[in-house]
C-alpha positions, 0 to 999 in steps of 0.5 A: 326742462331737457331737449327730449320730449314724450308723445301725448295724445289728444282728440286731434292726435299725437304731438310731442311734449317736454319729457318732464312737463307736467302739461299735455297735448292741449297746452302744447299745441297752444304754446305752439299756436299762441306764441304771442307776446309774454304775458301769461295768464295770471297765477291767481287765476291758475290757482282759482281754477285749481280750486275749482277742480278740487270743489268739483272733485268733492261734490261729484264723489258726493253726487256719485258721478266719480269714484272716491279714488278718483275725487282723492288723486284730483283733490290732492293734486288740485291742492298742490297746483293751488298753493302755488307749487307748480306755477311753472307749468302753466306757460300759456299766454292770455292771448289764445282762445277767447273761451280760455279752454286752453288755459283750462285744459292746461290745469286738467292736464296738469292735475291728471299728470300729477295724479298719474305720477303720484300713482306710479303710472306714466305722464300722459297715461291719463290713469287713474284720471282723464283731464277731461272725463274726470278732472273736467267732469260736470264742467265746461271752460265756459263756466269754470273760466269766468268762475275763476276770474270771480274767484280770484278777483274776490280774493285779492280784492278782499285780501290785498286791495281793501286792506291796503286802501283802509291803511291809506285812509288811516294815514290820511285821516292822521294828517287831517285831523294833525292839521286841522287847525293850519289855515291857507289859501284854497285855490279854484281853476288854479288861481287863489280863493278863500281859506280853508284848513289843511286838514280840511284839504286833506280830508276830501283825499281821505273821503275820496278814497273811503268812497271808492273803497266802498264802491269796490267792495259793493261790487263784489257782491254781484261777482259772488254769483258763481256760473259753475254748472251752467256747463257749455250754454247755461242749461247745465247739460251733463252736470248733476242736479245740486251740482252747482249749489253744492259746489258753490258751497265747497268752494267757499270753504276751500276759498274761505270768501263766500260765494254762492250759485248764480240763479241765472247761468245764461245771464252770467256766462253770456256777458260779464257785466259783474266783472266789467263794473268792478273793473270800473269801480277800479277806474274810479278809484284811479281816477280818484288817486290820480287827482290826489297824486296831482295835487300833493305835487302842486302843493309840493312844487318848488321848493323855492319857485312854486307852491311849496305848502307841503314837504315830501320825503326825499327818498331819492336823488331826483336828477342825474345833473342837477344836484340836490334835486328832489322830485315827487316820485311817488306821485309820479308813480302813482300818476303812470299806474292810475294812467295804465288803470284807466286803459285797462278798463277801457279794454275790459269795456269793450272785452265786455262787449266783445260777447255774441250770444250764449259766450262772451269771447274776451275772457282771458283779457278780462282776467288778465286786466282786472287782476293786473289793475288790483296788483297795481292799485294795491302795490301802489297805494302801499308804496304811496302810503309808506314812502310818502303820505306818512312823512310829508309835513306842511311847511307852515311859514310858507303857508302864513306867507300866502295866507298873509298875501292873498286877495281873496281873503276880501270876499269876506267883506262883500255882505258888509260893503257889496260886491263892487266895493270889495272887488275894488279893494282887491283890484287896488291892492294887486295893482299897487302891491299893497295889502287888502287892508291898506287899499280898503283903509285908502278907500274908506269902505271900511274902518280898521276896527271892522276890517280886522274883525270881519277879515280873520282868516281862521274864522272864514275856514268855519263860517257861522261857528 
């Protein structure tokens, strides 16, 4: 933009705005008063707000509180904003008023000025539509801004995160099926335990992600309820009868996602428990993903001085000084993402508790963190799957070696000879560096035939079958 300015006026008086800017006076005041860091309101939230303006204009005209010409001007401008054509006109920071009023007005002003430009009127003239009187008709920031968070979150989770989680589940399911017969040693407390198959181990990861996906999907039901029509405090002052229900239906059509009017606007405006719950489910997914990433990097540690049971794809050099070193970088990236998402959730929980009386005053933070978590988890799961999970393979010789050396196979003997005798076999084998079989025969607790029949690692992975 050039350094020239024009004068715009709001209820507080005149202020200079960059000549080419589509925003107006209230946006400019926020730029000056809240120059805090560089975190901008997410584009998805802006697009959702624009869809609300579009739906509101359609319904307002239908209910007779907006002229058809004003409706058409708002709809055209709002649709352009919602499609991302004017993303550079939304410069406001997350760290602003807790209601998000300045961002709501940023959207109102840009739509008003787009309508002015289309009509051949000067920017800032508020002709043919006024940002407050027409674009914001039947709305308050207090119902529009949280509704935009609901819309952006549901759309982002349904269109991006849930499909990616589905692909990750499928990739893990394929590994679980392919590795179902590979017998390996289990570990508890990071110590040797009884055997299981590698497929069984991976099936736990598969079902952890599947369960997390289901929890997130279930949480969306609560935030499909929109507070639109509650206006300032939930009573619906200045909104015509039928506006709330019709706007929710219109938004469902425009966005392609099902929404409905919240039956109690006071509840979803005074607090944002539904959003806090969805963020909590994202945090729980992060907990699962971090556990899985840690499991994989433990099983892959080595290649010669660690467990070395999994071979991970060698995607890039791992060291600037140690030649040939390859690191579990996808696990590390996932771990950092998950750690960050847990922090985002902690902030959202505090923000959710931060309201007073009829309004929560941390809306921008809640929206910012929730949408960031959706993007981080979506992208991290895709990279984790494509660059690691799909290409990881078992190190069969190493797995077999560790099975043959394990002392915990002695557990299968316990029903036949008792815990104390089985313990003595394990201790003697460990002390003398011999096999369990040799120690058992030396102690005379079991015959060679019975040992070979009972201590069968593959059978131990499916007892009773």
